[in-house]
LUMNU-666440 format. One line per 3 residues: for each residue x, y, z negated of N, C-alpha, C. Coordinates in pm, 1 decimal, always signed. Layout:
BEGIN
X/Y/Z/X/Y/Z/X/Y/Z  ...
end
This chain:
BEGIN
+2676.4/+843.3/-9575.8/+2619.1/+952.2/-9496.4/+2630.7/+1083.1/-9572.8  +2658.1/+1191.3/-9503.3/+2670.2/+1322.7/-9566.2/+2536.5/+1362.9/-9626.5  +2540.8/+1407.1/-9751.8/+2420.6/+1449.6/-9822.0/+2429.3/+1599.6/-9850.1
+2342.6/+1673.9/-9788.0/+2346.3/+1819.4/-9798.7/+2327.3/+1867.0/-9942.9  +2228.5/+1812.5/-10011.5/+2198.8/+1857.4/-10148.2/+2316.9/+1836.2/-10242.1  +2398.2/+1735.4/-10213.0/+2515.4/+1708.2/-10296.4/+2631.8/+1798.6/-10260.8
+2661.3/+1809.7/-10132.6/+2781.6/+1881.6/-10091.9/+2767.6/+2032.9/-10103.9  +2645.5/+2085.2/-10098.0/+2628.4/+2231.0/-10105.6/+2662.7/+2284.8/-10244.5  +2671.2/+2196.9/-10344.1/+2703.4/+2239.6/-10479.9/+2849.1/+2281.7/-10493.2
+2933.8/+2233.3/-10402.9/+3075.6/+2270.0/-10404.1/+3100.9/+2363.2/-10286.3  +3096.0/+2492.8/-10312.3/+3105.9/+2592.6/-10205.6/+3239.1/+2584.0/-10133.0  +3346.6/+2557.3/-10207.0/+3479.8/+2551.0/-10145.7/+3487.5/+2438.7/-10042.8
+3442.3/+2319.2/-10078.6/+3445.7/+2205.7/-9987.2/+3349.9/+2228.5/-9871.3  +3234.5/+2286.0/-9900.6/+3135.8/+2312.3/-9795.5/+3194.9/+2403.8/-9688.2  +3258.6/+2512.4/-9732.7/+3319.6/+2604.6/-9636.3/+3433.6/+2536.3/-9561.1
+3510.5/+2455.0/-9630.1/+3622.5/+2387.1/-9566.2/+3573.3/+2292.8/-9457.1  +3460.9/+2227.4/-9480.3/+3408.1/+2131.9/-9383.8/+3335.1/+2197.9/-9267.2  +3254.4/+2301.9/-9298.7/+3163.5/+2355.5/-9197.4/+3194.4/+2498.5/-9152.9
+3287.1/+2565.6/-9219.5/+3328.6/+2698.6/-9176.1/+3243.1/+2812.5/-9227.9  +3133.2/+2782.6/-9296.0/+3046.9/+2884.0/-9356.3/+3005.2/+2834.5/-9494.0  +2954.7/+2925.7/-9579.1/+2910.4/+2883.4/-9711.5/+2762.7/+2844.0/-9706.3
+2710.5/+2781.8/-9812.5/+2571.1/+2734.7/-9811.6/+2468.5/+2843.8/-9786.6  +2491.3/+2964.3/-9838.1/+2396.9/+3074.0/-9815.8/+2392.7/+3111.1/-9668.2  +2510.3/+3123.6/-9607.0/+2518.2/+3154.8/-9464.5/+2454.6/+3043.3/-9381.0
+2473.8/+2919.6/-9427.5/+2415.3/+2806.7/-9354.5/+2262.8/+2813.6/-9356.6  +2203.7/+2844.8/-9472.7/+2058.2/+2853.0/-9482.1/+2003.9/+2964.7/-9393.2  +2077.3/+3074.1/-9384.6/+2037.3/+3183.3/-9294.7/+2042.4/+3137.4/-9149.7
+2148.2/+3064.6/-9114.9/+2161.0/+3011.5/-8979.1/+2046.6/+2915.1/-8948.7  +2013.1/+2830.1/-9043.7/+1904.1/+2734.1/-9025.7/+1771.7/+2805.6/-9002.0  +1745.4/+2909.9/-9080.7/+1619.3/+2983.8/-9067.9/+1607.4/+3051.3/-8931.5
+1717.3/+3111.1/-8885.1/+1716.0/+3180.6/-8756.4/+1702.0/+3081.3/-8641.0  +1764.8/+2964.1/-8655.3/+1767.2/+2866.6/-8546.5/+1636.9/+2788.1/-8534.3  +1560.9/+2778.7/-8641.8/+1442.4/+2691.5/-8643.3/+1342.3/+2726.3/-8534.0
+1309.8/+2855.1/-8523.1/+1209.4/+2894.0/-8424.2/+1260.1/+2871.7/-8282.2  +1388.2/+2901.3/-8257.9/+1446.2/+2877.6/-8126.1/+1445.8/+2729.0/-8091.8  +1479.9/+2646.1/-8189.1/+1481.8/+2500.5/-8169.0/+1342.3/+2449.1/-8132.8
+1241.1/+2495.3/-8206.7/+1104.3/+2452.1/-8180.2/+1058.2/+2496.6/-8041.5  +1094.0/+2617.6/-8003.4/+1047.6/+2673.9/-7876.4/+1121.4/+2615.6/-7757.1  +1254.9/+2607.3/-7765.0/+1335.0/+2572.3/-7648.4/+1362.7/+2422.4/-7633.9
+1355.3/+2348.5/-7744.5/+1387.2/+2205.6/-7737.0/+1264.4/+2119.8/-7766.4  +1209.1/+2134.0/-7884.7/+1095.2/+2049.8/-7923.7/+977.0/+2072.1/-7829.6  +948.2/+2197.4/-7798.6/+834.4/+2227.2/-7712.6/+849.8/+2179.2/-7570.5
+972.6/+2159.9/-7526.1/+997.4/+2117.6/-7387.7/+1041.8/+1972.0/-7377.4  +1035.9/+1900.3/-7489.0/+1085.3/+1762.1/-7487.3/+983.6/+1672.0/-7420.0  +1027.3/+1596.2/-7317.9/+935.2/+1516.5/-7237.8/+969.8/+1368.7/-7238.7
+1055.6/+1327.1/-7334.5/+1094.7/+1185.5/-7338.0/+1067.5/+1129.5/-7477.1  +943.9/+1101.5/-7512.5/+910.5/+1050.6/-7645.5/+979.6/+917.9/-7674.4  +1017.3/+900.4/-7800.8/+1081.4/+776.0/-7841.0/+1231.9/+786.7/-7850.6
+1292.3/+890.4/-7791.2/+1437.6/+903.2/-7795.6/+1480.6/+1035.2/-7858.6  +1385.4/+1101.9/-7919.8/+1418.4/+1229.6/-7982.7/+1505.0/+1204.9/-8106.1  +1603.0/+1290.8/-8133.6/+1691.4/+1270.8/-8249.4/+1613.6/+1251.7/-8379.5
+1655.9/+1154.3/-8459.5/+1587.8/+1123.8/-8585.0/+1639.1/+1206.4/-8702.9  +1742.4/+1283.4/-8683.4/+1794.3/+1369.2/-8789.3/+1710.6/+1495.9/-8801.2  +1711.7/+1556.9/-8918.1/+1646.0/+1686.4/-8934.1/+1731.7/+1793.4/-8867.7
+1674.0/+1910.4/-8844.0/+1751.9/+2019.3/-8784.3/+1868.0/+2057.0/-8875.0  +1848.0/+2055.1/-9005.4/+1956.2/+2085.1/-9099.8/+2072.4/+1989.1/-9079.6  +2042.2/+1859.8/-9068.7/+2147.0/+1759.8/-9051.5/+2216.7/+1774.9/-8916.2
+2140.1/+1807.7/-8813.6/+2200.5/+1823.1/-8680.5/+2294.1/+1943.3/-8674.2  +2258.1/+2052.3/-8742.8/+2346.9/+2168.6/-8745.1/+2474.5/+2135.8/-8821.1  +2462.1/+2064.0/-8931.3/+2580.7/+2020.4/-9005.8/+2670.1/+1935.4/-8916.4
+2608.7/+1844.3/-8843.4/+2683.1/+1755.6/-8753.2/+2760.4/+1836.9/-8650.1  +2694.1/+1933.5/-8588.8/+2758.4/+2012.6/-8484.1/+2872.1/+2097.8/-8539.8  +2850.2/+2160.8/-8654.6/+2955.5/+2243.3/-8714.7/+3076.6/+2159.1/-8751.6
+3052.0/+2041.7/-8806.4/+3161.4/+1952.7/-8844.9/+3240.5/+1908.3/-8722.6  +3169.2/+1877.8/-8615.7/+3234.9/+1830.5/-8493.3/+3324.4/+1939.0/-8433.2  +3277.8/+2061.5/-8429.4/+3354.9/+2167.6/-8366.4/+3466.9/+2221.9/-8455.4
+3451.0/+2209.7/-8584.2/+3551.3/+2266.7/-8674.3/+3672.7/+2175.9/-8691.2  +3653.4/+2045.8/-8673.8/+3761.0/+1950.3/-8701.0/+3794.0/+1868.5/-8576.5  +3914.6/+1809.1/-8578.1/+3960.0/+1728.7/-8465.6/+3911.8/+1584.5/-8483.4
+3781.2/+1563.4/-8467.2/+3723.3/+1431.3/-8485.2/+3644.1/+1393.6/-8361.5  +3622.6/+1264.0/-8344.4/+3550.3/+1214.1/-8228.3/+3400.8/+1210.8/-8256.0  +3322.9/+1200.0/-8149.3/+3178.5/+1187.1/-8165.9/+3143.8/+1055.8/-8235.6
+3224.4/+953.6/-8213.6/+3201.1/+825.4/-8280.5/+3214.9/+839.7/-8432.0  +3317.7/+914.6/-8474.4/+3339.8/+929.9/-8617.9/+3232.8/+1016.6/-8682.8  +3198.0/+1128.1/-8619.4/+3094.6/+1213.4/-8677.4/+2961.6/+1138.2/-8679.8
+2941.0/+1048.3/-8582.5/+2821.1/+964.8/-8583.5/+2819.0/+871.8/-8702.9  +2935.7/+818.5/-8738.6/+2943.5/+731.6/-8855.7/+2907.2/+808.2/-8982.4  +2949.0/+934.1/-8991.1/+2919.3/+1014.7/-9109.2/+2769.9/+1040.5/-9124.1
+2699.3/+1044.4/-9009.9/+2555.9/+1073.4/-9012.7/+2471.3/+950.6/-8977.2  +2537.0/+833.5/-8974.7/+2467.2/+707.4/-8948.8/+2394.3/+711.3/-8814.6  +2463.9/+759.1/-8711.0/+2407.2/+769.0/-8577.1/+2507.9/+718.9/-8474.1
+2457.8/+658.4/-8367.9/+2545.3/+612.0/-8260.0/+2604.2/+733.0/-8187.6  +2724.4/+715.8/-8133.4/+2791.7/+827.1/-8066.2/+2712.2/+880.3/-7947.0  +2631.8/+793.6/-7883.7/+2549.4/+840.2/-7771.5/+2444.2/+938.5/-7820.5
+2387.9/+911.9/-7938.6/+2290.5/+1003.9/-7996.9/+2357.0/+1134.8/-8038.2  +2479.9/+1123.4/-8088.9/+2554.8/+1243.2/-8126.5/+2576.3/+1331.5/-8004.6  +2611.3/+1269.1/-7894.4/+2633.4/+1344.4/-7769.7/+2505.8/+1417.2/-7727.9
+2391.3/+1350.1/-7736.3/+2264.4/+1412.2/-7698.2/+2229.8/+1528.7/-7790.9  +2255.9/+1510.3/-7920.9/+2227.7/+1617.0/-8017.6/+2310.6/+1741.1/-7985.2  +2439.1/+1720.1/-7958.0/+2528.4/+1831.8/-7926.8/+2480.5/+1904.3/-7800.6
+2442.3/+1828.7/-7699.6/+2398.0/+1888.9/-7573.8/+2271.1/+1972.8/-7592.4  +2180.6/+1927.5/-7679.5/+2054.4/+1999.1/-7699.0/+2068.7/+2116.8/-7795.3  +2152.0/+2098.3/-7898.6/+2160.0/+2199.4/-8004.0/+2258.9/+2311.1/-7973.2
+2363.5/+2280.0/-7901.2/+2467.7/+2379.4/-7874.3/+2414.0/+2507.7/-7809.1  +2330.4/+2499.9/-7704.0/+2278.6/+2623.3/-7643.2/+2196.6/+2707.4/-7740.1  +2128.1/+2642.7/-7834.4/+2047.6/+2714.7/-7933.1/+2137.4/+2792.0/-8029.0
+2239.1/+2723.6/-8082.2/+2326.8/+2787.7/-8180.2/+2411.4/+2898.3/-8117.2  +2446.9/+2881.6/-7991.4/+2527.8/+2984.1/-7925.5/+2453.8/+3117.2/-7912.1  +2322.4/+3113.2/-7922.3/+2244.2/+3236.8/-7914.7/+2242.0/+3312.8/-8047.4
+2281.0/+3244.3/-8156.0/+2273.3/+3309.2/-8287.4/+2406.5/+3315.1/-8360.6  +2509.4/+3246.8/-8308.4/+2638.8/+3248.5/-8375.7/+2748.9/+3207.5/-8279.2  +2871.3/+3234.0/-8319.4/+2987.5/+3187.9/-8246.0/+3034.2/+3059.0/-8311.5
+3037.7/+2951.7/-8235.3/+3077.6/+2823.5/-8291.3/+3224.5/+2825.7/-8331.6  +3259.9/+2754.4/-8439.0/+3400.6/+2751.6/-8482.8/+3492.0/+2705.8/-8370.5  +3605.5/+2771.6/-8357.9/+3701.6/+2735.4/-8255.5/+3802.2/+2635.7/-8310.1
+3848.5/+2550.6/-8221.8/+3952.2/+2455.5/-8261.9/+4087.6/+2522.3/-8243.2  +4120.4/+2611.1/-8337.7/+4243.9/+2686.5/-8325.5/+4364.2/+2598.0/-8351.5  +4481.7/+2646.9/-8314.5/+4603.3/+2568.0/-8325.8/+4645.9/+2543.1/-8469.2
+4733.3/+2448.2/-8485.8/+4785.0/+2412.9/-8616.9/+4915.4/+2486.0/-8643.6  +4935.5/+2525.1/-8769.3/+5060.1/+2589.9/-8806.1/+5170.9/+2485.7/-8813.5  +5294.8/+2532.1/-8812.0/+5408.6/+2439.9/-8819.5/+5404.6/+2359.2/-8948.5
+5363.7/+2424.0/-9058.6/+5356.7/+2352.8/-9186.4/+5254.1/+2240.8/-9180.1  +5136.8/+2268.9/-9116.4/+5033.2/+2167.4/-9107.7/+5078.6/+2049.7/-9022.5  +5147.4/+2078.5/-8913.8/+5192.4/+1973.4/-8823.9/+5289.1/+1878.2/-8893.8
+5367.0/+1930.3/-8987.2/+5470.3/+1849.6/-9051.2/+5427.8/+1792.2/-9185.5  +5300.7/+1802.3/-9218.5/+5250.4/+1744.9/-9343.5/+5114.5/+1681.6/-9319.2  +5106.0/+1549.8/-9338.2/+4980.3/+1478.3/-9321.7/+4947.2/+1403.4/-9450.0
+4819.7/+1400.5/-9483.1/+4771.7/+1322.3/-9596.4/+4684.7/+1211.5/-9540.3  +4713.5/+1087.9/-9577.9/+4644.1/+972.2/-9523.1/+4552.8/+909.0/-9627.2  +4440.5/+859.0/-9580.8/+4354.1/+780.7/-9669.1/+4262.5/+695.2/-9583.4
+4229.7/+577.5/-9633.9/+4137.0/+488.3/-9565.4/+4008.8/+480.7/-9646.6  +3895.1/+494.2/-9580.6/+3766.9/+494.2/-9650.2/+3681.9/+376.6/-9604.7  +3614.6/+313.1/-9701.6/+3523.5/+202.7/-9673.1/+3380.0/+253.6/-9675.5
+3301.9/+213.2/-9576.1/+3160.6/+247.3/-9571.1/+3078.3/+119.9/-9565.4  +2980.3/+110.9/-9651.6/+2899.0/-9.8/-9660.4/+2812.8/-27.8/-9535.4  +2798.9/-152.5/-9491.8/+2713.0/-186.1/-9378.9/+2620.7/-300.4/-9421.0
+2518.6/-324.6/-9339.3/+2433.2/-439.4/-9363.8/+2511.5/-568.1/-9339.3  +2473.7/-673.6/-9408.3/+2546.4/-799.1/-9393.0/+2537.9/-847.5/-9248.6  +2653.3/-864.3/-9182.9/+2652.2/-907.3/-9042.2/+2594.8/-1048.3/-9027.7
+2537.8/-1075.0/-8911.2/+2485.3/-1208.2/-8885.6/+2597.3/-1306.0/-8852.7  +2710.2/-1251.6/-8801.6/+2824.4/-1335.2/-8768.3/+2951.3/-1278.7/-8831.8  +3048.1/-1368.7/-8853.1/+3179.1/-1329.1/-8907.1/+3166.3/-1243.8/-9033.8
+3079.9/-1287.5/-9125.1/+3056.9/-1210.3/-9246.8/+3183.4/-1193.6/-9329.9  +3268.9/-1296.0/-9330.4/+3389.5/-1290.9/-9413.1/+3484.7/-1180.7/-9367.0  +3481.5/-1144.9/-9238.4/+3570.0/-1039.2/-9187.0/+3534.7/-903.1/-9245.8
+3409.0/-885.4/-9281.4/+3362.1/-754.7/-9326.2/+3342.1/-747.1/-9477.0  +3359.2/-860.5/-9546.3/+3335.0/-858.4/-9691.1/+3458.8/-811.1/-9765.7  +3446.2/-696.2/-9831.4/+3556.5/-640.3/-9909.0/+3548.6/-690.1/-10052.5
+3648.7/-767.9/-10094.4/+3650.6/-816.4/-10231.8/+3663.0/-703.7/-10332.4  +3733.1/-597.6/-10291.8/+3751.1/-482.1/-10379.7/+3619.2/-408.8/-10401.2  +3542.4/-391.7/-10292.9/+3415.9/-318.8/-10301.6/+3297.2/-409.7/-10336.7
+3318.2/-543.2/-10323.7/+3211.5/-639.8/-10351.4/+3091.2/-621.0/-10258.9  +3119.4/-590.0/-10132.2/+3012.4/-570.9/-10035.4/+3072.3/-572.2/-9895.6  +2987.0/-575.5/-9793.8/+3033.5/-574.2/-9655.6/+3057.2/-429.3/-9613.1
+3175.1/-406.0/-9556.8/+3212.9/-268.8/-9523.3/+3287.5/-261.7/-9390.9  +3295.1/-140.8/-9338.5/+3387.3/-108.8/-9230.2/+3484.6/-4.5/-9283.6  +3601.9/+0.3/-9224.8/+3707.5/+88.5/-9276.4/+3758.9/+180.5/-9165.9
+3787.9/+304.9/-9204.6/+3842.5/+404.2/-9113.1/+3951.6/+482.8/-9183.5  +4061.8/+508.9/-9114.5/+4167.1/+592.7/-9170.8/+4147.6/+736.8/-9127.0  +4162.6/+829.0/-9221.6/+4148.7/+971.6/-9194.1/+4281.4/+1040.2/-9224.4
+4321.4/+1131.6/-9136.6/+4443.7/+1210.2/-9157.0/+4405.7/+1357.5/-9164.4  +4447.5/+1422.4/-9271.2/+4415.0/+1564.0/-9287.3/+4541.6/+1642.6/-9318.0  +4536.5/+1773.3/-9295.9/+4647.2/+1860.9/-9331.2/+4633.7/+1901.9/-9476.7
+4734.2/+1969.8/-9529.8/+4729.7/+2015.3/-9669.0/+4624.6/+2123.1/-9690.1  +4575.4/+2181.9/-9581.2/+4467.9/+2281.1/-9590.6/+4330.3/+2216.4/-9582.5  +4327.7/+2084.3/-9562.3/+4200.2/+2015.0/-9559.1/+4140.6/+1995.9/-9422.2
+4217.1/+2022.9/-9315.5/+4164.6/+2005.8/-9179.6/+4183.2/+1861.7/-9134.2  +4075.5/+1800.3/-9087.4/+4083.0/+1664.9/-9034.6/+4143.6/+1670.2/-8894.8  +4257.0/+1602.0/-8874.8/+4322.3/+1605.9/-8743.7/+4340.8/+1466.8/-8683.6
+4299.1/+1364.1/-8754.5/+4313.0/+1230.1/-8699.7/+4214.8/+1133.4/-8762.3  +4152.0/+1052.1/-8677.8/+4058.0/+951.1/-8724.4/+4085.7/+823.0/-8647.2  +4102.0/+713.1/-8717.4/+4136.0/+586.3/-8652.8/+4011.4/+518.1/-8596.4
+4034.1/+409.1/-8526.7/+3924.4/+322.6/-8486.0/+3865.3/+257.6/-8611.7  +3739.4/+223.9/-8606.6/+3674.5/+157.0/-8719.0/+3704.2/+7.9/-8712.8  +3741.2/-49.9/-8828.3/+3777.2/-191.5/-8834.7/+3700.6/-258.6/-8949.2
+3696.5/-392.5/-8951.6/+3631.0/-461.7/-9062.6/+3694.7/-426.2/-9196.4  +3614.6/-429.7/-9303.4/+3660.7/-387.1/-9434.6/+3773.6/-469.2/-9493.7  +3796.3/-590.8/-9442.1/+3903.3/-673.9/-9496.7/+4041.8/-631.6/-9447.6
+4048.0/-548.3/-9347.1/+4178.1/-503.7/-9294.1/+4247.4/-415.7/-9398.1  +4373.1/-445.4/-9426.3/+4449.1/-369.9/-9524.9/+4479.2/-229.2/-9473.8  +4487.6/-133.2/-9566.3/+4514.2/+6.4/-9528.9/+4641.6/+19.3/-9445.6
+4747.5/-48.8/-9487.6/+4874.1/-37.2/-9416.0/+4866.5/-100.4/-9277.7  +4793.7/-211.3/-9265.6/+4777.1/-275.5/-9134.6/+4699.8/-183.8/-9040.1  +4602.9/-112.2/-9094.1/+4528.2/-15.4/-9013.1/+4621.4/+94.6/-8963.3
+4712.8/+137.9/-9048.9/+4811.4/+238.8/-9009.9/+4904.6/+184.8/-8901.9  +4954.2/+63.2/-8919.1/+5047.3/+2.8/-8823.3/+4986.0/-8.3/-8683.2  +4858.4/-41.8/-8678.2/+4792.1/-63.9/-8549.6/+4732.9/+63.7/-8490.4
+4743.3/+173.8/-8563.8/+4684.6/+299.8/-8517.8/+4785.8/+388.7/-8448.1  +4750.2/+513.8/-8435.9/+4837.8/+610.4/-8369.7/+4964.1/+632.8/-8451.7  +5077.3/+632.3/-8385.9/+5206.5/+646.7/-8453.8/+5221.1/+785.4/-8515.0
+5277.1/+788.1/-8636.0/+5308.5/+915.5/-8699.7/+5443.7/+962.5/-8646.9  +5451.5/+1080.3/-8589.6/+5579.1/+1127.9/-8535.0/+5687.2/+1132.9/-8642.8  +5807.3/+1092.6/-8606.1/+5919.3/+1100.5/-8699.4/+5945.0/+1246.4/-8736.3
+5978.0/+1269.8/-8861.0/+5999.5/+1405.3/-8909.1/+5878.0/+1463.1/-8978.5  +5764.3/+1393.2/-8966.4/+5641.8/+1438.5/-9032.1/+5629.1/+1370.4/-9168.2  +5603.3/+1449.1/-9270.2/+5580.8/+1394.0/-9403.3/+5440.6/+1335.2/-9408.2
+5430.4/+1206.3/-9441.9/+5301.6/+1138.1/-9452.6/+5280.7/+1097.3/-9598.1  +5176.4/+1148.1/-9660.3/+5149.6/+1123.0/-9801.4/+5032.1/+1026.7/-9814.3  +5055.6/+911.3/-9876.9/+4950.8/+810.4/-9890.5/+4937.1/+760.6/-10032.7
+4841.6/+670.0/-10053.6/+4825.0/+609.8/-10185.9/+4896.0/+474.8/-10187.9  +4875.0/+397.1/-10293.2/+4947.2/+270.6/-10308.6/+4910.4/+168.5/-10201.6  +4798.0/+189.8/-10131.3/+4759.5/+98.3/-10025.1/+4851.4/+104.8/-9904.6
+4938.3/+205.9/-9900.3/+5030.0/+223.3/-9786.9/+5171.9/+175.6/-9820.4  +5182.6/+82.9/-9913.3/+5314.1/+28.4/-9946.2/+5377.8/-32.1/-9821.0  +5499.0/+9.3/-9791.4/+5567.9/-35.1/-9670.8/+5573.5/+71.5/-9563.5
+5512.0/+185.6/-9587.9/+5505.4/+291.3/-9487.1/+5642.8/+346.0/-9451.2  +5736.6/+339.7/-9546.4/+5871.1/+390.9/-9518.4/+5942.0/+309.1/-9410.4  +5894.7/+186.4/-9387.0/+5954.9/+103.9/-9282.2/+5923.5/+156.8/-9143.2
+5816.8/+235.5/-9132.4/+5780.7/+289.8/-9001.7/+5790.7/+442.4/-8996.9  +5804.6/+504.6/-9112.0/+5822.4/+649.6/-9116.0/+5900.6/+684.3/-9242.9  +6027.1/+721.2/-9224.7/+6114.7/+741.7/-9339.6/+6073.5/+861.4/-9425.2
+6008.0/+961.2/-9366.0/+5963.0/+1077.2/-9442.5/+5819.5/+1054.6/-9489.8  +5803.6/+957.3/-9576.4/+5672.3/+923.5/-9629.4/+5679.9/+917.0/-9781.8  +5564.4/+931.0/-9844.2/+5561.8/+931.2/-9989.7/+5435.9/+862.3/-10039.3
+5454.1/+762.9/-10127.1/+5342.5/+698.7/-10195.4/+5377.1/+692.8/-10343.9  +5280.1/+668.8/-10429.9/+5308.9/+667.0/-10574.3/+5411.2/+560.4/-10613.0  +5491.6/+591.6/-10711.6/+5583.2/+492.2/-10767.2/+5502.5/+382.5/-10835.9
+5540.3/+258.4/-10809.9/+5471.7/+145.0/-10870.0/+5539.9/+106.5/-11001.3  +5459.8/+82.1/-11101.9/+5514.7/+46.4/-11232.7/+5585.2/-88.6/-11224.6  +5715.3/-93.8/-11258.9/+5789.9/-219.6/-11253.9/+5733.1/-320.9/-11354.8
+5740.0/-447.3/-11320.0/+5689.8/-551.4/-11408.0/+5767.0/-552.4/-11539.6  +5695.3/-536.9/-11648.2/+5757.4/-539.0/-11780.5/+5828.4/-411.4/-11818.6  +5819.2/-307.6/-11734.8/+5887.7/-181.8/-11763.2/+5790.9/-65.1/-11747.8
+5838.3/+53.1/-11780.5/+5759.4/+174.7/-11767.0/+5820.0/+265.6/-11660.0  +5739.0/+349.5/-11602.5/+5791.9/+449.0/-11510.5/+5871.7/+552.7/-11588.1  +5972.5/+609.1/-11521.9/+6049.5/+715.1/-11585.7/+5966.8/+843.4/-11588.4
+6011.3/+939.3/-11666.2/+5941.2/+1067.0/-11675.5/+5932.5/+1135.5/-11539.3  +6043.9/+1132.9/-11465.0/+6045.5/+1198.2/-11333.4/+5952.5/+1126.2/-11235.7  +5944.4/+993.4/-11244.4/+5854.6/+918.2/-11156.6/+5708.6/+950.8/-11187.6
+5676.6/+963.9/-11316.7/+5539.7/+1000.9/-11355.3/+5505.7/+1141.2/-11304.7  +5601.6/+1231.4/-11312.1/+5578.7/+1368.9/-11264.6/+5558.6/+1370.9/-11113.6  +5636.7/+1287.5/-11041.0/+5621.3/+1279.7/-10895.6/+5484.3/+1223.0/-10858.8
+5440.1/+1120.9/-10932.1/+5308.0/+1062.8/-10906.3/+5197.2/+1164.9/-10929.6  +5211.7/+1242.7/-11035.3/+5110.8/+1344.1/-11067.1/+5106.6/+1451.6/-10959.1  +5224.5/+1492.1/-10910.4/+5231.5/+1594.1/-10806.0/+5169.9/+1542.9/-10675.8
+5198.9/+1417.0/-10642.8/+5142.9/+1357.0/-10521.8/+4990.9/+1346.9/-10531.5  +4942.7/+1307.1/-10647.5/+4798.5/+1295.7/-10668.5/+4728.9/+1430.0/-10652.9  +4794.6/+1534.6/-10698.6/+4737.5/+1669.7/-10689.0/+4721.2/+1712.5/-10544.1
+4816.2/+1673.3/-10458.9/+4808.0/+1708.0/-10317.5/+4704.2/+1620.3/-10247.2  +4705.5/+1491.4/-10279.9/+4617.2/+1396.4/-10211.8/+4469.3/+1414.3/-10246.5  +4440.0/+1486.4/-10352.2/+4300.2/+1505.7/-10391.0/+4221.1/+1577.0/-10281.2
+4291.3/+1646.0/-10191.3/+4225.8/+1716.2/-10080.0/+4149.8/+1617.4/-9992.6  +4217.3/+1511.5/-9948.0/+4151.3/+1414.5/-9860.8/+4047.1/+1334.7/-9937.7  +4070.7/+1308.2/-10064.3/+3974.0/+1234.9/-10144.3/+3846.3/+1315.2/-10164.7
+3861.0/+1446.8/-10178.3/+3743.2/+1532.4/-10191.7/+3663.0/+1538.3/-10061.9  +3734.6/+1541.0/-9949.3/+3667.0/+1544.4/-9820.4/+3585.0/+1418.0/-9799.2  +3644.8/+1303.5/-9833.8/+3574.1/+1176.5/-9817.5/+3463.3/+1162.1/-9921.5
+3498.8/+1183.6/-10048.5/+3402.1/+1162.8/-10155.6/+3292.0/+1265.7/-10159.5  +3321.4/+1388.4/-10114.1/+3220.6/+1492.9/-10121.1/+3116.2/+1483.3/-10013.8  +3148.0/+1413.6/-9903.6/+3052.7/+1412.8/-9794.3/+2997.4/+1278.1/-9756.4
+3050.6/+1168.8/-9816.5/+3006.1/+1037.6/-9775.9/+2981.8/+950.2/-9896.8  +2898.2/+851.5/-9879.9/+2881.0/+750.5/-9982.9/+3001.6/+659.6/-9979.9  +3038.0/+605.5/-10096.2/+3146.3/+509.2/-10098.3/+3093.7/+371.8/-10061.1
end
């Protein structure tokens, strides 16, 4: 789940995710609080179904949803809420925020962004299922998880989110069963995407160290360069969610 106290420490990532810096966000929160109390809380007539998130968390949720190309289901996963609750939050909060700010627009992608994607699959811990526990138990993480693939541009914009699958599903299998990457698009992944060139020739993953041998100098340099680019998606995942 996204933790405000943690992510606000990195102003660059915060702005990239939400479109404003932490100081601007606190100002927005202060201005919105009285309107929220007056127009929503004061008029709420359905006890028991009111959003369980704080106003701070709900504003973060709304900004994230409008700034990036993500589904309500995915943003709900980030905030540990069902997509139906996310929909209700957006419906109630949007009119309030529109009175104090212009919501981020989903502007078009540049040609460079369209032709460069960074891929990563993230595991999120869940409670031990009552059924089919082995499907969700990740040996790598040593816990029960669900997995989602995220696709971002080199500027850090999230433009693709896969369906959520059990944690035992391999990263490459998740890619194979997901939305096809258009030919001609460079797709940059980690070692979990071994085999990606079979479905997209313009793809790049780290060179694997040959058994009993060492990587060449140029291969090490390529791996370092790839890692430098891929850190964007890793920061987005690691900065806003628990592993």
